[in-house]
Chimera marker file (.cmm) of the C-alpha trace (Angstrom):
<marker_set name="trace">
<marker id="1" x="-11.969" y="-26.915" z="-30.772" r="1" g="1" b="0" radius="0.5"/>
<marker id="2" x="-12.250" y="-29.312" z="-27.809" r="1" g="1" b="0" radius="0.5"/>
<marker id="3" x="-9.435" y="-27.456" z="-26.018" r="1" g="1" b="0" radius="0.5"/>
<marker id="4" x="-11.182" y="-24.103" z="-26.435" r="1" g="1" b="0" radius="0.5"/>
<marker id="5" x="-14.437" y="-25.528" z="-25.080" r="1" g="1" b="0" radius="0.5"/>
<marker id="6" x="-12.641" y="-27.140" z="-22.150" r="1" g="1" b="0" radius="0.5"/>
<marker id="7" x="-10.743" y="-23.934" z="-21.408" r="1" g="1" b="0" radius="0.5"/>
<marker id="8" x="-13.991" y="-21.951" z="-21.559" r="1" g="1" b="0" radius="0.5"/>
<marker id="9" x="-15.589" y="-24.377" z="-19.097" r="1" g="1" b="0" radius="0.5"/>
<marker id="10" x="-12.705" y="-24.066" z="-16.666" r="1" g="1" b="0" radius="0.5"/>
<marker id="11" x="-12.744" y="-20.280" z="-16.918" r="1" g="1" b="0" radius="0.5"/>
<marker id="12" x="-16.511" y="-20.241" z="-16.334" r="1" g="1" b="0" radius="0.5"/>
<marker id="13" x="-16.123" y="-22.457" z="-13.261" r="1" g="1" b="0" radius="0.5"/>
<marker id="14" x="-13.451" y="-20.193" z="-11.778" r="1" g="1" b="0" radius="0.5"/>
<marker id="15" x="-15.550" y="-17.089" z="-12.352" r="1" g="1" b="0" radius="0.5"/>
<marker id="16" x="-18.801" y="-18.673" z="-11.219" r="1" g="1" b="0" radius="0.5"/>
<marker id="17" x="-17.288" y="-20.257" z="-8.110" r="1" g="1" b="0" radius="0.5"/>
<marker id="18" x="-14.733" y="-17.828" z="-6.645" r="1" g="1" b="0" radius="0.5"/>
<marker id="19" x="-14.215" y="-20.141" z="-3.669" r="1" g="1" b="0" radius="0.5"/>
<marker id="20" x="-12.262" y="-22.413" z="-6.023" r="1" g="1" b="0" radius="0.5"/>
<marker id="21" x="-9.637" y="-19.722" z="-6.549" r="1" g="1" b="0" radius="0.5"/>
<marker id="22" x="-6.958" y="-18.981" z="-3.965" r="1" g="1" b="0" radius="0.5"/>
<marker id="23" x="-8.222" y="-16.987" z="-0.964" r="1" g="1" b="0" radius="0.5"/>
<marker id="24" x="-6.923" y="-13.439" z="-0.584" r="1" g="1" b="0" radius="0.5"/>
<marker id="25" x="-4.941" y="-13.008" z="2.624" r="1" g="1" b="0" radius="0.5"/>
<marker id="26" x="-6.093" y="-10.035" z="4.659" r="1" g="1" b="0" radius="0.5"/>
<marker id="27" x="-3.230" y="-7.655" z="5.316" r="1" g="1" b="0" radius="0.5"/>
<marker id="28" x="-2.877" y="-6.623" z="8.949" r="1" g="1" b="0" radius="0.5"/>
<marker id="29" x="-1.884" y="-3.066" z="9.808" r="1" g="1" b="0" radius="0.5"/>
<marker id="30" x="-0.199" y="-4.197" z="13.030" r="1" g="1" b="0" radius="0.5"/>
<marker id="31" x="1.547" y="-7.325" z="11.717" r="1" g="1" b="0" radius="0.5"/>
<marker id="32" x="2.277" y="-6.421" z="8.088" r="1" g="1" b="0" radius="0.5"/>
<marker id="33" x="2.226" y="-2.643" z="7.599" r="1" g="1" b="0" radius="0.5"/>
<marker id="34" x="3.676" y="-1.333" z="10.877" r="1" g="1" b="0" radius="0.5"/>
<marker id="35" x="7.025" y="-3.170" z="10.454" r="1" g="1" b="0" radius="0.5"/>
<marker id="36" x="7.481" y="-1.617" z="6.995" r="1" g="1" b="0" radius="0.5"/>
<marker id="37" x="6.677" y="1.861" z="8.310" r="1" g="1" b="0" radius="0.5"/>
<marker id="38" x="9.018" y="1.352" z="11.253" r="1" g="1" b="0" radius="0.5"/>
<marker id="39" x="11.923" y="0.158" z="9.115" r="1" g="1" b="0" radius="0.5"/>
<marker id="40" x="11.614" y="2.573" z="6.188" r="1" g="1" b="0" radius="0.5"/>
<marker id="41" x="9.521" y="5.615" z="7.131" r="1" g="1" b="0" radius="0.5"/>
<marker id="42" x="9.706" y="6.577" z="10.797" r="1" g="1" b="0" radius="0.5"/>
<marker id="43" x="13.211" y="7.987" z="10.747" r="1" g="1" b="0" radius="0.5"/>
<marker id="44" x="11.807" y="10.942" z="8.742" r="1" g="1" b="0" radius="0.5"/>
<marker id="45" x="8.055" y="10.861" z="9.375" r="1" g="1" b="0" radius="0.5"/>
<marker id="46" x="7.757" y="11.630" z="13.074" r="1" g="1" b="0" radius="0.5"/>
<marker id="47" x="8.155" y="14.909" z="14.948" r="1" g="1" b="0" radius="0.5"/>
<marker id="48" x="11.722" y="16.119" z="14.498" r="1" g="1" b="0" radius="0.5"/>
<marker id="49" x="12.224" y="14.227" z="11.231" r="1" g="1" b="0" radius="0.5"/>
<marker id="50" x="12.771" y="15.969" z="7.888" r="1" g="1" b="0" radius="0.5"/>
<marker id="51" x="9.712" y="14.395" z="6.271" r="1" g="1" b="0" radius="0.5"/>
<marker id="52" x="7.516" y="15.425" z="9.168" r="1" g="1" b="0" radius="0.5"/>
<marker id="53" x="8.857" y="18.984" z="9.131" r="1" g="1" b="0" radius="0.5"/>
<marker id="54" x="8.240" y="19.364" z="5.374" r="1" g="1" b="0" radius="0.5"/>
<marker id="55" x="4.887" y="17.609" z="5.079" r="1" g="1" b="0" radius="0.5"/>
<marker id="56" x="3.456" y="17.190" z="8.560" r="1" g="1" b="0" radius="0.5"/>
<marker id="57" x="3.071" y="13.441" z="7.951" r="1" g="1" b="0" radius="0.5"/>
<marker id="58" x="3.475" y="11.559" z="11.222" r="1" g="1" b="0" radius="0.5"/>
<marker id="59" x="3.582" y="7.782" z="10.731" r="1" g="1" b="0" radius="0.5"/>
<marker id="60" x="3.941" y="6.729" z="14.377" r="1" g="1" b="0" radius="0.5"/>
<marker id="61" x="0.323" y="5.630" z="14.755" r="1" g="1" b="0" radius="0.5"/>
<marker id="62" x="-2.571" y="4.497" z="12.593" r="1" g="1" b="0" radius="0.5"/>
<marker id="63" x="-4.520" y="7.649" z="13.470" r="1" g="1" b="0" radius="0.5"/>
<marker id="64" x="-1.676" y="9.993" z="12.567" r="1" g="1" b="0" radius="0.5"/>
<marker id="65" x="-1.027" y="8.162" z="9.282" r="1" g="1" b="0" radius="0.5"/>
<marker id="66" x="-4.686" y="8.363" z="8.329" r="1" g="1" b="0" radius="0.5"/>
<marker id="67" x="-4.757" y="12.067" z="9.255" r="1" g="1" b="0" radius="0.5"/>
<marker id="68" x="-2.238" y="12.656" z="6.482" r="1" g="1" b="0" radius="0.5"/>
<marker id="69" x="-0.136" y="15.725" z="5.834" r="1" g="1" b="0" radius="0.5"/>
<marker id="70" x="-0.658" y="19.440" z="6.273" r="1" g="1" b="0" radius="0.5"/>
<marker id="71" x="-1.774" y="19.294" z="2.627" r="1" g="1" b="0" radius="0.5"/>
<marker id="72" x="-4.432" y="16.615" z="3.191" r="1" g="1" b="0" radius="0.5"/>
<marker id="73" x="-4.938" y="12.872" z="3.459" r="1" g="1" b="0" radius="0.5"/>
<marker id="74" x="-2.529" y="10.494" z="1.749" r="1" g="1" b="0" radius="0.5"/>
<marker id="75" x="-4.575" y="7.300" z="1.926" r="1" g="1" b="0" radius="0.5"/>
<marker id="76" x="-7.877" y="6.672" z="0.196" r="1" g="1" b="0" radius="0.5"/>
<marker id="77" x="-9.129" y="3.393" z="1.736" r="1" g="1" b="0" radius="0.5"/>
<marker id="78" x="-10.026" y="0.907" z="-0.981" r="1" g="1" b="0" radius="0.5"/>
<marker id="79" x="-8.084" y="2.726" z="-3.699" r="1" g="1" b="0" radius="0.5"/>
<marker id="80" x="-4.329" y="2.255" z="-3.765" r="1" g="1" b="0" radius="0.5"/>
<marker id="81" x="-4.029" y="3.653" z="-7.290" r="1" g="1" b="0" radius="0.5"/>
<marker id="82" x="-5.054" y="7.190" z="-6.306" r="1" g="1" b="0" radius="0.5"/>
<marker id="83" x="-3.667" y="7.142" z="-2.748" r="1" g="1" b="0" radius="0.5"/>
<marker id="84" x="-0.741" y="9.548" z="-2.529" r="1" g="1" b="0" radius="0.5"/>
<marker id="85" x="0.912" y="7.199" z="-0.014" r="1" g="1" b="0" radius="0.5"/>
<marker id="86" x="1.187" y="4.459" z="-2.666" r="1" g="1" b="0" radius="0.5"/>
<marker id="87" x="1.982" y="6.860" z="-5.486" r="1" g="1" b="0" radius="0.5"/>
<marker id="88" x="5.109" y="8.114" z="-3.697" r="1" g="1" b="0" radius="0.5"/>
<marker id="89" x="6.455" y="4.671" z="-2.813" r="1" g="1" b="0" radius="0.5"/>
<marker id="90" x="5.835" y="3.437" z="-6.356" r="1" g="1" b="0" radius="0.5"/>
<marker id="91" x="7.544" y="6.486" z="-7.818" r="1" g="1" b="0" radius="0.5"/>
<marker id="92" x="4.499" y="7.709" z="-9.744" r="1" g="1" b="0" radius="0.5"/>
<marker id="93" x="5.121" y="11.294" z="-8.659" r="1" g="1" b="0" radius="0.5"/>
<marker id="94" x="8.005" y="13.680" z="-9.122" r="1" g="1" b="0" radius="0.5"/>
<marker id="95" x="11.362" y="11.931" z="-8.451" r="1" g="1" b="0" radius="0.5"/>
<marker id="96" x="12.205" y="14.475" z="-5.746" r="1" g="1" b="0" radius="0.5"/>
<marker id="97" x="9.481" y="13.057" z="-3.486" r="1" g="1" b="0" radius="0.5"/>
<marker id="98" x="9.849" y="9.329" z="-4.155" r="1" g="1" b="0" radius="0.5"/>
<marker id="99" x="9.835" y="7.509" z="-0.841" r="1" g="1" b="0" radius="0.5"/>
<marker id="100" x="11.690" y="6.313" z="1.081" r="1" g="1" b="0" radius="0.5"/>
<marker id="101" x="13.714" y="9.438" z="0.397" r="1" g="1" b="0" radius="0.5"/>
<marker id="102" x="17.294" y="8.768" z="-0.640" r="1" g="1" b="0" radius="0.5"/>
<marker id="103" x="16.870" y="4.984" z="-0.734" r="1" g="1" b="0" radius="0.5"/>
<marker id="104" x="18.613" y="3.659" z="-3.817" r="1" g="1" b="0" radius="0.5"/>
<marker id="105" x="16.176" y="1.594" z="-5.856" r="1" g="1" b="0" radius="0.5"/>
<marker id="106" x="13.277" y="2.492" z="-3.593" r="1" g="1" b="0" radius="0.5"/>
<marker id="107" x="11.162" y="0.192" z="-1.480" r="1" g="1" b="0" radius="0.5"/>
<marker id="108" x="11.201" y="-3.489" z="-2.486" r="1" g="1" b="0" radius="0.5"/>
<marker id="109" x="8.298" y="-4.557" z="-4.700" r="1" g="1" b="0" radius="0.5"/>
<marker id="110" x="7.049" y="-7.132" z="-2.189" r="1" g="1" b="0" radius="0.5"/>
<marker id="111" x="6.771" y="-4.451" z="0.499" r="1" g="1" b="0" radius="0.5"/>
<marker id="112" x="4.972" y="-2.103" z="-1.898" r="1" g="1" b="0" radius="0.5"/>
<marker id="113" x="2.521" y="-4.917" z="-2.678" r="1" g="1" b="0" radius="0.5"/>
<marker id="114" x="1.776" y="-5.360" z="1.037" r="1" g="1" b="0" radius="0.5"/>
<marker id="115" x="1.049" y="-1.628" z="1.383" r="1" g="1" b="0" radius="0.5"/>
<marker id="116" x="-1.113" y="-1.622" z="-1.775" r="1" g="1" b="0" radius="0.5"/>
<marker id="117" x="-3.147" y="-4.639" z="-0.620" r="1" g="1" b="0" radius="0.5"/>
<marker id="118" x="-3.670" y="-3.039" z="2.781" r="1" g="1" b="0" radius="0.5"/>
<marker id="119" x="-5.005" y="0.157" z="1.181" r="1" g="1" b="0" radius="0.5"/>
<marker id="120" x="-7.127" y="-1.787" z="-1.341" r="1" g="1" b="0" radius="0.5"/>
<marker id="121" x="-8.585" y="-3.859" z="1.511" r="1" g="1" b="0" radius="0.5"/>
<marker id="122" x="-9.796" y="-0.680" z="3.195" r="1" g="1" b="0" radius="0.5"/>
<marker id="123" x="-6.697" y="0.496" z="5.107" r="1" g="1" b="0" radius="0.5"/>
<marker id="124" x="-8.095" y="-1.000" z="8.314" r="1" g="1" b="0" radius="0.5"/>
<marker id="125" x="-6.640" y="-0.603" z="11.794" r="1" g="1" b="0" radius="0.5"/>
<marker id="126" x="-6.358" y="-4.357" z="12.264" r="1" g="1" b="0" radius="0.5"/>
<link id1="1" id2="2" r="1" g="1" b="0" radius="0.2"/>
<link id1="2" id2="3" r="1" g="1" b="0" radius="0.2"/>
<link id1="3" id2="4" r="1" g="1" b="0" radius="0.2"/>
<link id1="4" id2="5" r="1" g="1" b="0" radius="0.2"/>
<link id1="5" id2="6" r="1" g="1" b="0" radius="0.2"/>
<link id1="6" id2="7" r="1" g="1" b="0" radius="0.2"/>
<link id1="7" id2="8" r="1" g="1" b="0" radius="0.2"/>
<link id1="8" id2="9" r="1" g="1" b="0" radius="0.2"/>
<link id1="9" id2="10" r="1" g="1" b="0" radius="0.2"/>
<link id1="10" id2="11" r="1" g="1" b="0" radius="0.2"/>
<link id1="11" id2="12" r="1" g="1" b="0" radius="0.2"/>
<link id1="12" id2="13" r="1" g="1" b="0" radius="0.2"/>
<link id1="13" id2="14" r="1" g="1" b="0" radius="0.2"/>
<link id1="14" id2="15" r="1" g="1" b="0" radius="0.2"/>
<link id1="15" id2="16" r="1" g="1" b="0" radius="0.2"/>
<link id1="16" id2="17" r="1" g="1" b="0" radius="0.2"/>
<link id1="17" id2="18" r="1" g="1" b="0" radius="0.2"/>
<link id1="18" id2="19" r="1" g="1" b="0" radius="0.2"/>
<link id1="19" id2="20" r="1" g="1" b="0" radius="0.2"/>
<link id1="20" id2="21" r="1" g="1" b="0" radius="0.2"/>
<link id1="21" id2="22" r="1" g="1" b="0" radius="0.2"/>
<link id1="22" id2="23" r="1" g="1" b="0" radius="0.2"/>
<link id1="23" id2="24" r="1" g="1" b="0" radius="0.2"/>
<link id1="24" id2="25" r="1" g="1" b="0" radius="0.2"/>
<link id1="25" id2="26" r="1" g="1" b="0" radius="0.2"/>
<link id1="26" id2="27" r="1" g="1" b="0" radius="0.2"/>
<link id1="27" id2="28" r="1" g="1" b="0" radius="0.2"/>
<link id1="28" id2="29" r="1" g="1" b="0" radius="0.2"/>
<link id1="29" id2="30" r="1" g="1" b="0" radius="0.2"/>
<link id1="30" id2="31" r="1" g="1" b="0" radius="0.2"/>
<link id1="31" id2="32" r="1" g="1" b="0" radius="0.2"/>
<link id1="32" id2="33" r="1" g="1" b="0" radius="0.2"/>
<link id1="33" id2="34" r="1" g="1" b="0" radius="0.2"/>
<link id1="34" id2="35" r="1" g="1" b="0" radius="0.2"/>
<link id1="35" id2="36" r="1" g="1" b="0" radius="0.2"/>
<link id1="36" id2="37" r="1" g="1" b="0" radius="0.2"/>
<link id1="37" id2="38" r="1" g="1" b="0" radius="0.2"/>
<link id1="38" id2="39" r="1" g="1" b="0" radius="0.2"/>
<link id1="39" id2="40" r="1" g="1" b="0" radius="0.2"/>
<link id1="40" id2="41" r="1" g="1" b="0" radius="0.2"/>
<link id1="41" id2="42" r="1" g="1" b="0" radius="0.2"/>
<link id1="42" id2="43" r="1" g="1" b="0" radius="0.2"/>
<link id1="43" id2="44" r="1" g="1" b="0" radius="0.2"/>
<link id1="44" id2="45" r="1" g="1" b="0" radius="0.2"/>
<link id1="45" id2="46" r="1" g="1" b="0" radius="0.2"/>
<link id1="46" id2="47" r="1" g="1" b="0" radius="0.2"/>
<link id1="47" id2="48" r="1" g="1" b="0" radius="0.2"/>
<link id1="48" id2="49" r="1" g="1" b="0" radius="0.2"/>
<link id1="49" id2="50" r="1" g="1" b="0" radius="0.2"/>
<link id1="50" id2="51" r="1" g="1" b="0" radius="0.2"/>
<link id1="51" id2="52" r="1" g="1" b="0" radius="0.2"/>
<link id1="52" id2="53" r="1" g="1" b="0" radius="0.2"/>
<link id1="53" id2="54" r="1" g="1" b="0" radius="0.2"/>
<link id1="54" id2="55" r="1" g="1" b="0" radius="0.2"/>
<link id1="55" id2="56" r="1" g="1" b="0" radius="0.2"/>
<link id1="56" id2="57" r="1" g="1" b="0" radius="0.2"/>
<link id1="57" id2="58" r="1" g="1" b="0" radius="0.2"/>
<link id1="58" id2="59" r="1" g="1" b="0" radius="0.2"/>
<link id1="59" id2="60" r="1" g="1" b="0" radius="0.2"/>
<link id1="60" id2="61" r="1" g="1" b="0" radius="0.2"/>
<link id1="61" id2="62" r="1" g="1" b="0" radius="0.2"/>
<link id1="62" id2="63" r="1" g="1" b="0" radius="0.2"/>
<link id1="63" id2="64" r="1" g="1" b="0" radius="0.2"/>
<link id1="64" id2="65" r="1" g="1" b="0" radius="0.2"/>
<link id1="65" id2="66" r="1" g="1" b="0" radius="0.2"/>
<link id1="66" id2="67" r="1" g="1" b="0" radius="0.2"/>
<link id1="67" id2="68" r="1" g="1" b="0" radius="0.2"/>
<link id1="68" id2="69" r="1" g="1" b="0" radius="0.2"/>
<link id1="69" id2="70" r="1" g="1" b="0" radius="0.2"/>
<link id1="70" id2="71" r="1" g="1" b="0" radius="0.2"/>
<link id1="71" id2="72" r="1" g="1" b="0" radius="0.2"/>
<link id1="72" id2="73" r="1" g="1" b="0" radius="0.2"/>
<link id1="73" id2="74" r="1" g="1" b="0" radius="0.2"/>
<link id1="74" id2="75" r="1" g="1" b="0" radius="0.2"/>
<link id1="75" id2="76" r="1" g="1" b="0" radius="0.2"/>
<link id1="76" id2="77" r="1" g="1" b="0" radius="0.2"/>
<link id1="77" id2="78" r="1" g="1" b="0" radius="0.2"/>
<link id1="78" id2="79" r="1" g="1" b="0" radius="0.2"/>
<link id1="79" id2="80" r="1" g="1" b="0" radius="0.2"/>
<link id1="80" id2="81" r="1" g="1" b="0" radius="0.2"/>
<link id1="81" id2="82" r="1" g="1" b="0" radius="0.2"/>
<link id1="82" id2="83" r="1" g="1" b="0" radius="0.2"/>
<link id1="83" id2="84" r="1" g="1" b="0" radius="0.2"/>
<link id1="84" id2="85" r="1" g="1" b="0" radius="0.2"/>
<link id1="85" id2="86" r="1" g="1" b="0" radius="0.2"/>
<link id1="86" id2="87" r="1" g="1" b="0" radius="0.2"/>
<link id1="87" id2="88" r="1" g="1" b="0" radius="0.2"/>
<link id1="88" id2="89" r="1" g="1" b="0" radius="0.2"/>
<link id1="89" id2="90" r="1" g="1" b="0" radius="0.2"/>
<link id1="90" id2="91" r="1" g="1" b="0" radius="0.2"/>
<link id1="91" id2="92" r="1" g="1" b="0" radius="0.2"/>
<link id1="92" id2="93" r="1" g="1" b="0" radius="0.2"/>
<link id1="93" id2="94" r="1" g="1" b="0" radius="0.2"/>
<link id1="94" id2="95" r="1" g="1" b="0" radius="0.2"/>
<link id1="95" id2="96" r="1" g="1" b="0" radius="0.2"/>
<link id1="96" id2="97" r="1" g="1" b="0" radius="0.2"/>
<link id1="97" id2="98" r="1" g="1" b="0" radius="0.2"/>
<link id1="98" id2="99" r="1" g="1" b="0" radius="0.2"/>
<link id1="99" id2="100" r="1" g="1" b="0" radius="0.2"/>
<link id1="100" id2="101" r="1" g="1" b="0" radius="0.2"/>
<link id1="101" id2="102" r="1" g="1" b="0" radius="0.2"/>
<link id1="102" id2="103" r="1" g="1" b="0" radius="0.2"/>
<link id1="103" id2="104" r="1" g="1" b="0" radius="0.2"/>
<link id1="104" id2="105" r="1" g="1" b="0" radius="0.2"/>
<link id1="105" id2="106" r="1" g="1" b="0" radius="0.2"/>
<link id1="106" id2="107" r="1" g="1" b="0" radius="0.2"/>
<link id1="107" id2="108" r="1" g="1" b="0" radius="0.2"/>
<link id1="108" id2="109" r="1" g="1" b="0" radius="0.2"/>
<link id1="109" id2="110" r="1" g="1" b="0" radius="0.2"/>
<link id1="110" id2="111" r="1" g="1" b="0" radius="0.2"/>
<link id1="111" id2="112" r="1" g="1" b="0" radius="0.2"/>
<link id1="112" id2="113" r="1" g="1" b="0" radius="0.2"/>
<link id1="113" id2="114" r="1" g="1" b="0" radius="0.2"/>
<link id1="114" id2="115" r="1" g="1" b="0" radius="0.2"/>
<link id1="115" id2="116" r="1" g="1" b="0" radius="0.2"/>
<link id1="116" id2="117" r="1" g="1" b="0" radius="0.2"/>
<link id1="117" id2="118" r="1" g="1" b="0" radius="0.2"/>
<link id1="118" id2="119" r="1" g="1" b="0" radius="0.2"/>
<link id1="119" id2="120" r="1" g="1" b="0" radius="0.2"/>
<link id1="120" id2="121" r="1" g="1" b="0" radius="0.2"/>
<link id1="121" id2="122" r="1" g="1" b="0" radius="0.2"/>
<link id1="122" id2="123" r="1" g="1" b="0" radius="0.2"/>
<link id1="123" id2="124" r="1" g="1" b="0" radius="0.2"/>
<link id1="124" id2="125" r="1" g="1" b="0" radius="0.2"/>
<link id1="125" id2="126" r="1" g="1" b="0" radius="0.2"/>
</marker_set>
C-alpha cells in the first residue's frame, strides 16, 4: 500500500509540476527538417521530378511545402496524425504512394519522429 501511495505522489508531482519533466526540444525547420527533405524528397519533389509532375508538391522551400499539392495542403500545423505529409511517410495510406517512393523499408523512424514533432509543434518556418 505504501508503494502505491508513493507512486501516486510522484505521479501527481510530475503532472502538477511539468517543469520537473524533461523539456521538449523545439524542432527547427532549417536545421532539422530541411536536411531530411533534401536527402530524401527533393530528387522527386521539385520541378522536373516525378513526384512534382504527379502531385505538384514542390519541397524546395518552406512556402512551397506549405502550399501543398495540386490537390490541396499536405500539412496541418499542430496535427501530425491527420497531415497527409506524415501519413505518406508513415505508410498509413495506399502502399503505392508511401514516401520516399521506392525506398526499401521507408524513411527511418527517427527521421519520421523529427517530421512529426515539427508538424505537432506548429510546422513553423524556424
